[in-house]
C-alpha positions as semicolon CSV with decimal commas, in nm:
position;residue;x (nm);y (nm);z (nm)
1;X;1,348;0,302;-2,781
2;X;1,267;-0,021;-2,694
3;X;0,965;-0,155;-2,625
4;X;0,847;-0,470;-2,406
5;X;0,542;-0,636;-2,263
6;X;0,315;-0,515;-2,531
7;X;-0,065;-0,688;-2,396
8;X;-0,328;-0,479;-2,559
9;X;-0,376;-0,163;-2,754
10;X;-0,403;0,063;-2,457
11;X;-0,077;-0,054;-2,358
12;X;0,067;0,013;-2,684
13;X;-0,115;0,394;-2,675
14;X;0,030;0,455;-2,369
15;X;0,369;0,335;-2,441
16;X;0,361;0,572;-2,822
17;X;0,257;0,863;-2,650
18;X;0,521;0,854;-2,360
19;X;0,782;0,821;-2,719
20;X;0,621;1,115;-2,849
21;X;0,652;1,353;-2,557
22;X;0,991;1,211;-2,513
23;X;1,075;1,241;-2,901
24;X;0,917;1,605;-2,901
25;X;1,106;1,702;-2,551
26;X;1,472;1,944;-2,571
27;X;1,697;1,791;-2,330
28;X;1,554;1,357;-2,320
29;X;1,556;1,379;-2,751
30;X;1,859;1,275;-2,815
31;X;1,840;0,948;-2,537
32;X;1,523;0,797;-2,597
33;X;1,624;0,560;-2,762
34;X;1,818;0,438;-2,492
35;X;1,532;0,363;-2,257
36;X;1,301;0,126;-2,237
37;X;0,925;0,162;-2,128
38;X;0,712;-0,095;-2,023
39;X;0,384;-0,187;-1,822
40;X;0,417;-0,401;-1,573
41;X;0,112;-0,453;-1,407
42;X;-0,056;-0,093;-1,298
43;X;0,265;0,100;-1,337
44;X;0,474;0,247;-1,598
45;X;0,862;0,138;-1,555
46;X;1,136;0,321;-1,736
47;X;1,526;0,118;-1,757
48;X;1,804;0,240;-1,907
49;X;2,060;0,495;-1,890
50;X;2,067;0,900;-1,891
51;X;2,426;1,076;-1,853
52;X;2,314;1,317;-1,540
53;X;2,068;1,322;-1,250
54;X;1,898;1,611;-1,421
55;X;1,791;1,446;-1,695
56;X;1,710;1,128;-1,463
57;X;1,472;1,405;-1,261
58;X;1,315;1,533;-1,606
59;X;1,213;1,201;-1,685
60;X;0,917;1,165;-1,453
61;X;0,745;1,524;-1,546
62;X;0,753;1,430;-1,923
63;X;0,615;1,105;-1,849
64;X;0,292;1,297;-1,649
65;X;0,335;1,517;-1,983
66;X;0,178;1,247;-2,187
67;X;-0,116;1,190;-1,977
68;X;0,054;0,917;-1,752
69;X;-0,138;0,959;-1,421
70;X;-0,062;0,610;-1,237
71;X;0,220;0,485;-1,101
72;X;0,591;0,548;-1,268
73;X;0,901;0,353;-1,170
74;X;1,217;0,547;-1,278
75;X;1,535;0,284;-1,292
76;X;1,693;0,468;-1,501
77;X;2,056;0,481;-1,414
78;X;2,313;0,768;-1,438
79;X;2,665;0,665;-1,638
């Protein structure tokens, strides 16, 4: 997984928690390295590509499992 805009330790911790959940997710784990997760302002932004719409839909609930309660912007494309 590529991560950018690491502003502080809390941001890094949040992104690391998301990465941990995605790496343990049965369906999303094989694709997590193709996702770019950033904190822009107060929202988590996810970019990249996934092969199916079902995987794209599974992304935000998985991120919520990492304890993210704020806004999540899912900019992932289905390719």
